[in-house]
Structures are given as C-alpha cells and as structure tokens.
C-alpha positions as CSV (number, residue, x, y, z in Angstrom):
1,M,0.0,0.0,0.0
2,M,1.1,3.6,-0.7
3,P,1.6,5.6,2.5
4,L,-1.3,8.0,3.0
5,S,1.1,11.0,3.5
6,A,2.8,10.3,0.1
7,W,-0.6,10.0,-1.6
8,F,-1.9,13.2,0.0
9,T,1.2,15.1,-1.2
10,F,0.7,13.8,-4.7
11,F,-3.0,14.8,-4.5
12,V,-2.2,18.4,-3.6
13,M,0.5,18.7,-6.2
14,M,-1.6,17.1,-8.9
15,T,-4.6,19.3,-8.1
16,A,-2.5,22.4,-8.4
17,I,-1.3,21.2,-11.8
18,A,-4.7,20.1,-13.1
19,Y,-6.5,23.2,-12.1
20,T,-4.0,25.5,-13.7
21,P,-5.3,26.6,-17.2
22,G,-3.9,24.3,-19.9
23,P,-4.9,23.0,-23.3
24,M,-7.4,20.4,-22.0
25,T,-9.2,22.6,-19.5
26,M,-9.4,25.5,-22.0
27,F,-10.7,23.1,-24.6
28,S,-13.4,21.9,-22.1
29,M,-14.4,25.5,-21.4
30,S,-14.4,26.6,-25.0
31,S,-16.5,23.6,-26.1
32,S,-18.9,24.2,-23.3
33,V,-19.3,27.8,-24.2
34,K,-20.2,26.7,-27.7
35,H,-22.2,23.6,-27.1
36,G,-23.2,23.4,-23.5
37,F,-21.9,21.1,-20.6
38,Y,-23.5,17.8,-21.6
39,R,-22.4,17.9,-25.2
40,T,-18.8,18.6,-24.0
41,L,-18.6,15.4,-21.9
42,P,-17.5,13.2,-24.8
43,G,-14.6,15.6,-25.4
44,I,-13.6,15.3,-21.8
45,F,-13.7,11.5,-22.1
46,G,-11.6,11.8,-25.2
47,G,-9.0,13.7,-23.3
48,S,-9.0,11.1,-20.6
49,A,-8.5,8.4,-23.2
50,A,-5.5,10.3,-24.6
51,Y,-4.0,10.5,-21.1
52,M,-4.5,6.8,-20.7
53,V,-2.5,6.1,-23.9
54,Q,0.2,8.4,-22.6
55,M,0.3,6.6,-19.3
56,V,0.7,3.2,-21.0
57,V,3.6,4.8,-22.9
58,V,5.2,6.0,-19.7
59,Y,4.6,2.7,-17.9
60,L,6.5,0.9,-20.6
61,G,9.4,3.4,-20.2
62,L,9.0,5.3,-23.5
63,G,8.1,8.6,-21.7
64,V,11.8,9.1,-21.1
65,I,12.2,9.8,-24.8
66,V,9.9,12.9,-24.6
67,Q,11.6,13.9,-21.3
68,N,15.1,13.8,-22.7
69,S,14.5,14.8,-26.4
70,T,13.9,18.5,-27.0
71,V,13.1,17.8,-30.6
72,V,10.4,15.3,-29.8
73,F,9.0,17.5,-27.1
74,N,8.9,20.6,-29.3
75,T,7.4,18.7,-32.2
76,I,4.5,17.5,-30.1
77,K,4.1,20.9,-28.6
78,W,4.0,22.9,-31.8
79,V,1.6,20.3,-33.4
80,G,-0.7,21.0,-30.4
81,V,-0.3,24.8,-30.8
82,F,-1.2,24.6,-34.5
83,Y,-4.2,22.4,-33.8
84,L,-5.6,24.7,-31.1
85,V,-5.0,27.9,-33.1
86,L,-6.6,26.2,-36.2
87,L,-9.7,25.4,-34.1
88,G,-9.7,29.0,-32.8
89,I,-9.6,30.4,-36.4
90,K,-12.4,28.1,-37.4
91,N,-14.6,29.3,-34.6
92,W,-13.7,33.0,-35.3
93,R,-14.6,32.7,-38.9
94,Q,-17.7,30.5,-38.5
95,S,-20.5,31.6,-40.8
96,I,-23.8,33.2,-39.6
97,R,-25.7,30.2,-41.0
98,D,-23.5,27.7,-39.0
99,M,-24.1,29.8,-35.9
100,E,-27.8,29.8,-36.5
101,M,-27.8,26.0,-36.8
102,T,-25.9,25.8,-33.5
103,H,-28.5,27.9,-31.8
104,T,-31.4,25.7,-33.1
105,G,-30.0,23.0,-30.9
106,L,-28.5,20.8,-33.7
107,P,-26.6,18.1,-31.8
108,V,-22.9,18.0,-32.1
109,S,-21.6,14.6,-32.9
110,P,-20.3,12.8,-29.7
111,V,-17.7,11.0,-31.9
112,K,-16.4,14.3,-33.2
113,Q,-16.3,15.7,-29.7
114,F,-14.4,12.7,-28.4
115,S,-11.9,12.9,-31.3
116,L,-11.3,16.6,-30.6
117,G,-10.8,15.9,-26.9
118,F,-8.5,13.0,-27.7
119,A,-6.4,15.1,-30.2
120,T,-6.1,17.9,-27.6
121,G,-4.9,15.5,-24.9
122,M,-2.4,13.8,-27.2
123,S,-1.0,17.0,-28.5
124,N,0.1,18.2,-25.0
125,P,3.5,16.8,-24.2
126,K,3.4,18.3,-20.7
127,S,1.1,15.5,-19.5
128,V,3.8,12.9,-20.6
129,L,6.3,14.8,-18.5
130,V,4.0,14.8,-15.5
131,F,3.7,11.0,-15.7
132,T,7.4,10.6,-16.4
133,V,8.8,13.0,-13.8
134,L,6.2,13.3,-11.1
135,F,4.9,9.8,-10.8
136,P,8.3,8.1,-10.0
137,Q,8.7,10.5,-7.0
138,F,5.8,8.6,-5.3
139,I,6.4,5.0,-6.5
140,H,8.4,2.4,-4.6
141,P,10.3,0.1,-7.0
142,D,9.0,-3.0,-5.2
143,H,5.4,-2.0,-5.8
144,Y,5.8,-0.3,-9.2
145,T,2.6,-1.5,-10.8
146,A,0.4,-1.1,-7.8
147,H,1.6,2.4,-7.0
148,F,1.4,3.4,-10.6
149,L,-2.2,2.3,-10.8
150,V,-3.1,4.3,-7.6
151,L,-1.5,7.4,-9.0
152,A,-3.2,6.9,-12.4
153,A,-6.6,6.5,-10.8
154,S,-6.1,9.6,-8.7
155,F,-4.9,11.5,-11.7
156,F,-8.1,10.7,-13.7
157,V,-10.3,11.8,-10.8
158,I,-8.5,15.1,-10.4
159,Q,-8.1,15.8,-14.1
160,G,-11.7,14.9,-14.8
161,S,-13.0,17.1,-12.0
162,S,-10.8,20.0,-13.3
163,A,-12.1,19.6,-16.9
164,M,-15.7,19.4,-15.7
165,A,-15.3,22.5,-13.5
166,Y,-14.0,24.5,-16.5
167,A,-16.8,23.1,-18.6
168,L,-19.4,24.0,-16.0
169,F,-18.1,27.6,-16.0
170,G,-18.2,27.6,-19.8
171,A,-21.8,26.3,-19.7
172,R,-22.9,29.3,-17.6
173,V,-21.4,31.6,-20.2
174,F,-23.1,29.5,-22.9
175,K,-26.5,30.0,-21.3
176,W,-26.0,33.7,-20.7
177,L,-25.0,34.3,-24.4
178,R,-27.8,32.0,-25.7
179,R,-30.5,33.8,-23.8
180,R,-29.4,37.0,-25.4
181,N,-29.0,35.5,-28.9
182,L,-25.3,36.6,-29.1
183,A,-24.2,33.9,-31.5
184,R,-21.3,35.8,-33.0
185,V,-20.0,36.8,-29.5
186,Q,-20.4,33.1,-28.4
187,N,-18.1,31.9,-31.2
188,R,-15.6,34.7,-30.7
189,V,-15.4,33.9,-27.0
190,T,-14.8,30.2,-27.9
191,A,-12.1,31.3,-30.4
192,V,-10.3,33.5,-27.8
193,I,-10.2,30.7,-25.3
194,L,-8.7,28.4,-27.8
195,F,-6.1,31.0,-28.8
196,C,-5.2,31.4,-25.1
197,A,-4.8,27.6,-24.8
198,G,-2.5,27.6,-27.8
199,G,-0.5,30.5,-26.3
200,I,-0.2,28.7,-23.0
201,L,1.1,25.6,-24.8
202,A,3.4,27.6,-27.0
203,V,5.3,29.2,-24.0
204,S,5.5,25.9,-22.1
205,K,9.0,24.5,-21.5
206,K,10.3,21.1,-20.2
C-alpha cells in the first residue's frame, strides 16, 4: 500500500497542476461555451483516453524519450499549438448560417467531440512529462505496478473534475449568451479561449 502521506502530497501537487489553465481545461471550457456542458462530456472523455494512452507509454518506459529529447517535445508541442489555433480560427470565422444552426439545438456529434478531446490531450507533451517525472517520486520500485495504478486512478479523478469544472463555467457563459442571442459573440469567446490555450502551450517548457 502507498503511504497516505505520500498520496496526499501527490494529490495536492496534482490538483494544483490540473486546475492551472492548460490545453485540455481550456478546450473543455471553449467547447462548453459553444455547445453546453453535456455535449462537452464526450470531449472530456476523449482527453482522458489520450492520457490513458500516454500513461501506458510512460509505464512501458517510453516517456523518457519525450523527457530527454527536446526535438520530440517541441514537435508534439507545436503540433498542439497549430491544432488549437486552427480550431480558434475556425470558430472565429464560422458563418452566420452555421451559428444559427448551432442555436437551433443541432446536436454536435459525440464521436467528433471525443476525437477533438483526444487530439487535444495527445498534442500536449506536458502531460507525458507529469507522468514521467512526477509519478516516480511517489512510486516504490518494489510496488511499481500497484503504486502506478493508484497514481493513475487519482490523476483521472483530479483531471476529470478539473475539466468538468471549467466546462461548467463555460456552460454558464453558454446559457448567458444564448439567452441574449449573441451567436457571434459566443463563437468569438470560444475562439479567444482556444487562442489562449494555444498560447499557454506555446510558451511551455520542459
């Protein structure tokens, strides 16, 4: 069993990291501003799936490549920046007709939302560094698998609550804008949030 004091220290550190604005939390908020909370949930699940893939990579020891290679880290980072900025531009330039369709309640595809969330999570190399650098500080070599699973489960709870908290805030903005029929403002707000997420990722360092 992992000592309670070690787990609590990890919990506090991970909560501080997870609730700091980053690509996934900003994606959750921007999606919720545009589509509402419940239609954002598949995107949050997509991000969690991406983190699961990254955890498997780290568990198998490949996360060290990202940690030690500036080229690999920067490649993943700038792909993520490009992706988030591209989404921002798409929302900024969205046509009036598309905005009107959004406001008629046309359901957004859960598969598309999941894919967007997955791509956002996978394009953030900082999460791999968290798993590679932070996790080992709380893992005893004799209980590697058991401790890794405890930390992984804790991470998913903390990260999921963070993404949902940002999404709930975005949903309040969504309702406020929708009541006032501010479709263009709604999409511009979404775009600005995505641009900010791209900027946060762009200035991130190992």
